[in-house]
C-alpha positions as CSV (number, residue, x, y, z in Angstrom):
1,D,-21.1,12.6,-31.0
2,W,-20.0,9.0,-31.5
3,I,-18.8,9.6,-35.0
4,R,-17.0,12.8,-34.1
5,Y,-15.3,11.7,-30.8
6,L,-15.4,7.9,-30.3
7,L,-15.0,6.6,-33.8
8,P,-11.5,8.2,-34.3
9,H,-10.5,6.9,-30.9
10,T,-11.6,3.3,-31.7
11,I,-10.1,3.1,-35.2
12,S,-6.8,4.5,-33.8
13,K,-6.4,1.3,-31.8
14,I,-4.6,-1.8,-33.2
15,N,-6.4,-5.1,-33.1
16,R,-4.6,-7.8,-31.1
17,V,-2.2,-5.2,-29.7
18,S,-4.3,-2.7,-27.8
19,Y,-7.6,-4.7,-27.9
20,G,-9.1,-7.9,-29.2
21,L,-11.2,-11.0,-28.5
22,L,-10.0,-13.6,-26.1
23,S,-8.6,-16.8,-27.5
24,K,-10.2,-20.2,-26.7
25,H,-7.6,-20.8,-24.1
26,D,-8.1,-17.4,-22.4
27,R,-12.0,-17.8,-22.4
28,Q,-11.7,-21.1,-20.5
29,A,-10.2,-19.6,-17.4
30,P,-12.4,-20.3,-14.4
31,C,-12.6,-16.7,-13.3
32,C,-13.4,-15.3,-16.8
33,P,-16.8,-13.4,-16.7
34,V,-19.2,-13.7,-19.6
35,S,-18.6,-10.1,-20.6
36,R,-14.9,-10.8,-21.2
37,R,-15.7,-13.9,-23.3
38,L,-18.1,-12.2,-25.6
39,M,-16.7,-8.6,-25.9
40,A,-13.4,-7.0,-26.8
41,V,-10.9,-6.7,-24.0
42,P,-7.8,-4.5,-23.5
43,F,-4.5,-6.0,-24.4
44,I,-1.2,-5.1,-22.8
45,G,0.9,-6.2,-25.7
46,K,0.8,-8.2,-28.9
47,D,-1.6,-11.1,-28.4
48,V,-1.5,-10.6,-24.6
49,P,-4.9,-9.7,-23.1
50,S,-5.1,-7.8,-19.9
51,F,-5.8,-10.2,-17.0
52,S,-8.8,-8.6,-15.6
53,S,-9.4,-5.1,-16.9
54,E,-12.3,-4.1,-19.2
55,F,-13.1,-1.0,-21.2
56,A,-15.0,1.5,-19.0
57,H,-17.0,3.4,-21.7
58,P,-19.7,1.2,-23.2
59,D,-19.7,2.9,-26.5
60,V,-16.0,2.4,-26.9
61,L,-16.5,-1.3,-25.9
62,I,-19.2,-1.8,-28.5
63,G,-17.1,-0.1,-31.2
64,L,-14.0,-2.1,-30.4
65,T,-16.0,-5.3,-30.3
66,V,-17.4,-4.7,-33.7
67,L,-13.9,-4.0,-35.1
68,A,-12.5,-7.1,-33.4
69,F,-15.1,-9.3,-34.9
70,R,-14.6,-7.5,-38.3
71,N,-10.9,-8.2,-38.2
72,E,-10.9,-11.7,-36.5
73,G,-14.2,-13.1,-37.8
74,M,-16.8,-15.0,-36.0
75,R,-15.6,-17.7,-33.7
76,H,-17.0,-21.2,-33.9
77,N,-18.8,-21.0,-30.5
78,D,-20.2,-17.6,-31.4
79,M,-21.7,-19.1,-34.6
80,K,-23.1,-22.1,-32.7
81,R,-24.7,-19.7,-30.1
82,L,-26.1,-17.5,-32.9
83,A,-27.6,-20.6,-34.8
84,A,-29.2,-21.8,-31.6
85,L,-30.8,-18.4,-30.9
86,L,-32.0,-18.2,-34.5
87,K,-33.5,-21.7,-34.2
88,R,-35.2,-20.8,-31.0
89,D,-36.7,-17.7,-32.5
90,F,-37.9,-19.7,-35.5
91,T,-39.7,-22.2,-33.3
92,K,-41.5,-19.4,-31.5
93,Q,-42.7,-17.7,-34.7
94,S,-45.8,-18.7,-36.5
95,G,-46.8,-18.8,-40.1
96,N,-45.4,-20.2,-43.3
97,K,-41.9,-21.6,-42.6
98,N,-40.3,-19.7,-45.4
99,Q,-41.9,-16.4,-44.4
100,R,-41.0,-16.4,-40.7
101,P,-38.6,-13.6,-39.8
102,A,-35.9,-16.0,-38.6
103,A,-36.1,-17.9,-41.9
104,V,-35.9,-14.7,-43.9
105,L,-32.9,-13.6,-41.9
106,F,-31.2,-16.9,-42.4
107,E,-31.7,-16.9,-46.1
108,R,-30.3,-13.3,-46.2
109,W,-27.2,-14.5,-44.3
110,K,-26.6,-17.3,-46.8
111,T,-26.3,-14.8,-49.6
112,I,-23.7,-12.7,-47.8
């Protein structure tokens, strides 16, 4: 169902016009919830995010978030958070350092 109904809907949207990721300035607003900082949000115009609305359908939200990151790339803070999570997972895993799942994943990311 997702491919038939939601994919056409999500790819018909224009990044930074009808959806996108919040800029660093927008993410620092005191009333900005975590969901708006990490996921795609609706825009009301070119580079103008909606003040408080969010996408209602979770599958659309996930699809637009993936497209936003694909178009805009990973943000610096997102990379720092990802590296910290990977490091935490690595320290919890046992075995040979080079064969731990976190180490294998990191090595795979380096080749991309």
